[in-house]
N, C-alpha and C positions, 0 to 999 in steps of 0.2 A: 344405210352405209356407215361403217365405223369412221370416227373422226381421224384426222391426221395423227393426233397424239396416240390413239389406240393402234393405228396401223404400224407406227414405229415400235410400239411396245410388243406387238405380235411377232415382229421379225426377230426379236431378241429372246424369245421364250425358249426354255429348256424342255427336254423330253423326260426329265427325271420326275419322280413323285414329289408331291408337295401340296401346299394350301394356297388358294388364291382369294383375294378380297376385291369385290367390285365396289367402286367408289362413285359417288355423285359429284356434281360440279362443286358442291360445297365441301367435299372431302368426307362426307358421311358414308359409312360402310353400309351398302345396300344388301350384300349377300356374301356369305363365306362358304367356300366349298373345298373339297379335297379331290385329288386325282392321282391315278397311277402314272399318267403321262400329262403333265401340265399343259404342254403345247397343244396336244390334240383336244383336250377338254376346253380350254379357254377359247381357241379358234372356233370351236363348234357354236359358240354363242353368237358369232358374227356372220353366220351363213345367211344367204338370201331367204331361204325358206326354213323357218323355224317350226318345229312340230308342236309347240305349246304356247298358248296365250300368256301363260305365266312368264315364260322366257321372253316373249315379245315385250311385255310390260316392263320387265327388268332391264332389257337391253336399251330401251328408249331413255332410261335414266342414267345409264353408265357413262361417265366422263373419262374414267381411267381405271386401272386396276393395279394391284400389287400382288406379288407372289413370294412365297417362302419355300425353299427346297428342303425336303427331308430325306432321310436315308431310305425309309421304307414307306409303303402305303399305310401300314399300321401306325407308324409315328405321325403320319399326316392326319389320320382319324383322331388321335388324341389331341393334337394341336388344334384341329378344326373345332372340336367340342369345347376346348378351353376358350377359344376366341368367341365362339357363339355365346357362351355363358357370359363373357365379359361385355360384349358389344350388343347382343340381342338384335341383330339386323332384321328389318321388317320383312324381307323376302325369305328368311329361314323359318323352319318349323320350330316353334318354341312351346313344347308341351310340359316341360318339367318345372315344378316349383322347387324352392330350395329347402323345404322342410325336411327334417330328419325323421326317420321312422323308429317307432318304439321297439325295445327289446325287453325280455325278462332277464333280470340280473340275479344270479345266485352268488352271494358274497363268499369270501374265503375265511370267515370268522370261525371260532371254535364251534359256535352254534350258528350256522349260516343263515342269512336273511334273504328272502325272496322279495324282489321289488321291481317296479317299472323303471326303465332306464332309457334316456335319450342322449344323443351326443357322442363325444369321443369315449372310447372304451379304455380308460386309463387304469381304473381300479382292477385289482386281481380278482379272479373269480370266473364264473361261467356266464356266457351271454347266449340267449336263445332267441331266435327270430330271424329277420325282422317280422313284426306283425303289421298288417295293413293299416292299422289305426289304433288309437288309444283305447277305444271301446273293446276291440278284440283282445288286446293285451290285458285289460282289467277283467274281462270275462274269464280269461285263462287263470289269472291269479285267484279269482273267486272260486273256481273249480278246484284248484290245488289246495285252498284252505280247507275244503270239505274232505279232500282225499288223504292228504299226508300231514296236515297240521304243522307245516313248517312256518316259522314266525315271519311276519311281514312288517313288524314295527321298526321304527328307526333305532339306530344304535343308542342314541341318547335316551330315548324312552325305555329301551330294554335295560340299560345299565342302572336305571334309577327305580326299578320296581322292587317293592317289598312284599307284594302279594299279587296273585294272578289277576289279570285284567278280564274284561268282559269277553274277549275272544276265546279265552279258555272256558268260560262258563257256557258259551254257545257251541263248544266243541269245534273251534276253528283254529286252535293253537294248542300245542302240548305243554306250554308254559315252561320252557327251559330257563327263563329268567329267575324262577324261584325253585329250580331243581326238581320239578315234578316229573322230569324224564331224564334219564342218564345219557351220557354222550354217545354211547354205542347205539342205543335205540334211536336217538335223534339222527345219527349218521345214516341209519338204515332208511329213515324217511327221506333224507336228503338224496340218497342214492336212487330211491324210487322216483323222486322228482326229476332227477337228471334223465333217467331212462324214459320217463313219460315225454319229456320235451325232445328226446331223440327219436321218438316214434316207436320205442320198443314196448308196445302195449302188451304183447303176448308174454314177454319175460316178466313184466310187472305183475300180470295176473297169476303166473306160475308161482312167483315168490310169495305173493299174498296168500295163495292157496296153501303153500307149504307152511307158512307161519300159522295159519288158522288150524291146520291139522296138528302141528306141534303144541299149540296152546290147548287144544282139546284133549290131547293125550296127557298133558300136565294138569288137566282139570281147571285150567284158567279160562273159564267159560266167558267171563266178561271181556277178556282180551280177544278171545276167539270171535266173539260177536262183533268187536270193532273191525277185525279183519274181514269178516263176512260183509259188513256194511261197506267197507272200502271196495271189495270185489263187486258188490252190487252197483255202486256208483260208477266204477270203471266200466262195467258192461253198458250202463246207460249212456255214458259218454261216448263209447266206441260206436254205439248205434247211431249217435248223432253225427258221426264223422264219416266222410267218404274215405274208405281205406282200400288201397291197392293190394293185390295179392303179393306183389313184390315189394320193392322199396325204391325210393328215389328222392333226390334233393334237387328240385327243379322249379322253375317259374314258367308259367304259361301266359303268353301275351297274345291278345286278340283285339280286333278293332271293328267298329262299324261307323258309318257316316250317314247323315241325313240332314237336309235343310241347312247346309252351311256349318253344321256341327260335327265334330269327330269325338267319339268316345273310345278310349283304349282301356281295356280291362286287364289287370295283372292278377293272376291267380298264383298263390304261394303254395307249393307242394313241398313238404318236409318229411323225409322218411316215408314216402308213400301216402301221406295224409294231407288233405286240404286244410291248411292252416288259416286261410282267409283270402280276401281279395281287396282290390282297390280300383276305383274308377278315376280316369283322368279325362277332362274335357278341354277342347280347344276349338275356337272359331277359326276356320282357315280362310284366308283371303285369296289363295291361289289354288290352282288345280294340281296339287301334289298327288302322286299315285299312292296307293295303299302301302306298297313296299317302301317308298320314300318316307312316309310317315312313321311306319314301324321301325325302320332302321334308325331314324333320327331319335325316336323315343328311347330305344334300347341304348343307343350311344349316350344320350344325355342322362338317362336314369342311372346306369351302372358306372359311368365314368366320374360321378361326383360323390362316391362314397357308399352307395347302397351295397349290401352284401351280394356277392356274385355267386350264384349256385353253380353246380357242375353241369347243368343242362338248362337250356332255354328253348321252349317249344314255341315256334312262331312261323307264320307263313310270309317269308320275304324271298327276294331273288337269291338264287344259289350263290352267284358271284359275290354279292354283298355279304352274305352270311359268313363266308370264309374269312374276310378281313375283320369283321366284328368279332368273330370267335378268337382270332389270333390276338387281338388287342385285349380282350377281356381275360384270356388265359394268362397273358403277361402281367396284367394288373393283379389278378386274383392269386397268382403264383400256383395255380393248379389248372388242369386242362378243362376248358369250357366248351361244351358242344352246343352249337346252334342246330336244333333238330327241326327241319322243315318238312320232312315226310314222315308222318306218324301214323300208327295203327293202334287198334285195340284201346287200352286204357288211356294212353296219351291222346288218342283221337277223341275219346269221351271228355277228357279234361279240356281239350281245345274247343269242343262243342259247348261245354259248360261255360267257358270264358266268353265265347262269342254270344251265347244266350244272355249272359249277365250284362255284356256290353250293350246289346240291343235293348234290354229292359231298362238299363240305366239311362241310355240316350232317350228312350221313349218318355221316361219320367221327367227328364230335364226339359224336353220339348214341350210337354204339356203343363209344366209348372206354372203356377199363377203369375209369377213375376216375369217369366220369359214370354208368356202369351200376352200379358199386358203391355210389355215393352214393344212387342212386335205389332200389336194393334195400333199403338200410338204412332209408331214409325210409319205404318201404312197410311194412317190418316194424314200425316204430314206430307208424304209423297203425293197423295191424291188431292191435297189442298182442302181437306175437310175441316170444318170448324169443331166438330165433335168426333169422338172416337166411335167407330162402328161397334155394334153389339152382336151382329149376326152375319155370317158369311155362308154361302152355299157354293159347292163346286161340283161340276158334272164331267164325267168321262165316259168313253165308249170303249168296249172291249169285244173282240171277235177273232176267229181264226179263219182267214181267207173268206170273210163275209158270212161265215156260219156261226150259229149259236150266239147272236149278238146280244150283249147285256150292257145296260147303261147304269151308272151309279150316281147317287147324289149324297154327298157328305155335308154335314153341318158343323160349323165351328161357332161357339159363343165366346164371350169374354173370358170364360174359364177354360177354353180349349175345345177339343173335339166333344161333340154330344152324340155318343154312339147310338143312343136310343132313337135318334131322329134320322139315322142313316137309312137310305132306301135304295133298292135295286129295281130295275125295270127290264122285263123281257121285251125286246124289240122285234116286231113282226110286220109283214106287209110292205117291206121296202126291198130295193135291189141290194143283194148281198154286197157288203163292203162300202156302201154309200154312207159314210160317216156324217155327212151333212144332213141327210134325211133322218138318220138315227137321232142326231142331236135335236132336230126340229121336233121329232115325235116325243122324245122324253121331256123336253122343255114344255111342250104343249100340255102333256098329261100332268106335269107337275104344277104349272102355273094356272091351269084351270081351277085347281083346288085353292090356290092363293086368291084368285079372283072371287071365288064363291065364299071365301072367308073361313074355309076349313082349316087352313094352315097359315102360319105367319110368313110374311114376305121378308126376305133378307135385306140388309143394308147394302151388301155387295154380292154380286153374282160373278163367279169365276168359272170360265170355260177352259178346259184343257185342250188347247188348240190355237190356231192362228186366225187370220182374217176371215176365212170361210166359216169356221165354227162360230166365230163372234157374230157374223152376219145373220146366222140362223137365230141366235139369241135375240138380236134386235127385231127380226121379223116376227117372232113369236110374241114378244112383249107388245109390239105394235098391234098385232092381230087381236090379242086378248085385252088390250088396254090396261095392262098391269105396269105400274110405275116402280122401277127399281133404280135408285139414285146412281149407282156405279155398276158398270158391267166391264169385266176385264177378261181378255184372252191371254193365256200364258203359253208360249211356244218355246221349244228348244232353240237356242241360237245356232250359229254356224258350226260350232264344235260339238253340239249336242251333248255337252257336259253341264253338270250342275254349276250354277254361278254365272252362266252366260245367257240366261233366258231373256226372251223379248216379250214385253208386255204391250198388248194392243188394247187401246181404250178408244171408244167411239168419240169422234171429234178431233183426235190427234192424227196429224198427217203422217207421222213417223212412229216407229215402235220405240218404246221406252226401255232402256237397258240400265238396270240398277247395279251398283257395286256388289261384288260377290259377298261382302260381309255386311250388307245392309239388312237389318232386322226385318224390314218390310218384305224384302225378297224372300227371306227365310220363312215368313208366315205363308206367303203364296206357294213356295215350294212344299211346305208341310201339308197344306190342304190339297194341293195338286197330287202329291205322292199318296196321300191317304185315299183320295178319290180313285186313283189308279189302282191301288192295292185292292180296294173294295170291289171295283169293277172286274178285275182279273179273277179274284176268288169266286165271284158269282158266275163268271163265264166258264171257269174250269168245272164247277159243279154241274152246270147245264150241259157242257160237252160230255162229261163223264156219264151223266144220266142218259144222254142220247145214245151213247155207245152201248150201254147196257140194255136199252129197250129194243124191241123187235120192230122192224119196218111195218109189220102187219098191224101194229097198234094204231098207226096213223090212218088206216083205211076205215072209213065209215061203214058200219054194218058187220065188221069182224070183231066178235067178242071173244071171250076166253075159250068157249067151247069150240067154235069154228077154227080159231087159231090153233088150238091143240090138235084138232082133227087134220088140218092142213099139214102141220109139221109131222104128224104121225104117218099120214098117207104118202107124203113126198120125201120123207126122210130128212127134212131140214129146209133152210132157206134156199140153198143151192138148187134143190129139186123143184121148189116152187118157181124159181126164176126160169127154169127150163121147161116148165109145164105150158101147154097150150090152153086156150080158152076152153076148149071142149074137155080137156083133162080136168080143169078146175070146176066145171059145171057138174062133174060126177060126184063131187063132195056134197053130202046132204045139206040143204039150206042155202046153197050158193046158186043163184040164178044167173041169167045171161049178163045182166048189167053189173052185178057184183064181180063176176068172173072177169069181165072186161076191165073193171077198176083195178083188180089185183094184178092182172097181166100188164096193164099200163104202168102201174106203180113200179114194177121191177124192170120195165124196159126204159125207164127214164135215164 
């Protein structure tokens, strides 16, 4: 129930748009939010039945709140992001760091200089970008040195040259510093550079081809050869780029999450060309939805000075996309479209961004430092004197009790050891009996441990609750195998990541770790990997069963008899309708075999 202070505040709330700040008893800002209707939004926090554990945890700490009214919801969004950046409340999503992104700068000098630039764009000239990182920008400069020979030296170095430097000798500069090229020819190279960064590759290729033909007609074969080499390099560069048939200036934003970590991937598309990408990681302490995370990222990323494209492709709620687009359009001083329903090329870009996010997150999860930290955290939670070196996790997968497959995945101190992963086909049990399936797979696995064929783990993890954990204890007792720690990991009451219950033999109650605990992230990681490996094996088994003929499972029916049965009865449907006497008429099928076939299809 809200305190008397909060009750009084709730009575005086306005229905206008604005920003609200939730405060602790010490006056610390816990959460900052925006709303189209402040009264409706703030009152919703103090209902009896809240739909989110995140909100429950926040409300327990709220002592009072403050509100600021704005003219529009768009103004509220801008104000909200400014406050979040200033105060960084612990219940808000904070994904964006404050670094600026690199651009390529083409100066306004008589002989313009091409260089890397960060920060405010005060100097006159052309700015191209942003690039996802310094590496991508430098790679671009390196390519341009080979293509158009525009100088990249500093103005002070350029002004004090009396002879051409090494860059001219290795054909990466046309040496305007010592008048080896005239102003008009240099201006042509600068023009080509601009076109290249604007994505006008076809126009660049056409201009170079025309110059090569003109040089050939004038018998300037050395100059024609230079243009030929430029065309060749341009073609090679285009082959390395992903080019759209149309054009576009847009960013693609995608995300994935696993084991307490979120990765957001930003793909830069300029004039239909993928310029680069960047990954952002964040450990989330609360159960934000994907849409909340993406909206927060977009707001924070673009409202602090990053270049805003004409279009952003992202999957967020339609209602939220309207407000974000309105604010970004106002700041950018051009129309910005938040595209949430995409097809064809944009769908491919979104898929590419999602794939990159998944790969980046996977790499982060298995990085040595991350795994080491998580193993150490788990050892601390379990009260171990030494950090464990090996973990195994088991999971069961089936469809309504059919095609049951069990998985075993192994993690070492360096992360997942894929070569030691194993799948087990489960048979001879009642369909859907996960306890029996777990008992069978553990027995088969740890018989080999007992015989010394394989190494025993330091920690055994079971995907399941008390029932599955009991099966593990029974198997280990029956076989006499000693494993120091056995853990069952089950979904909590919300069945969401971050609220798992851990069952450990000897503990009367389940252990619930904080959502941002590295120990929990390790257990989530190995559990999810075991689940993925089991499901993939189950799907293969199910698909194979669907493609196979029921006749293959009947002893005594080989390829010849199977072919004859299908030919004589016109397919499986005909065989199902056949009597035992009908079946006996097939050469090689006796009374007993005919009865077996008949019974098989009458089940």
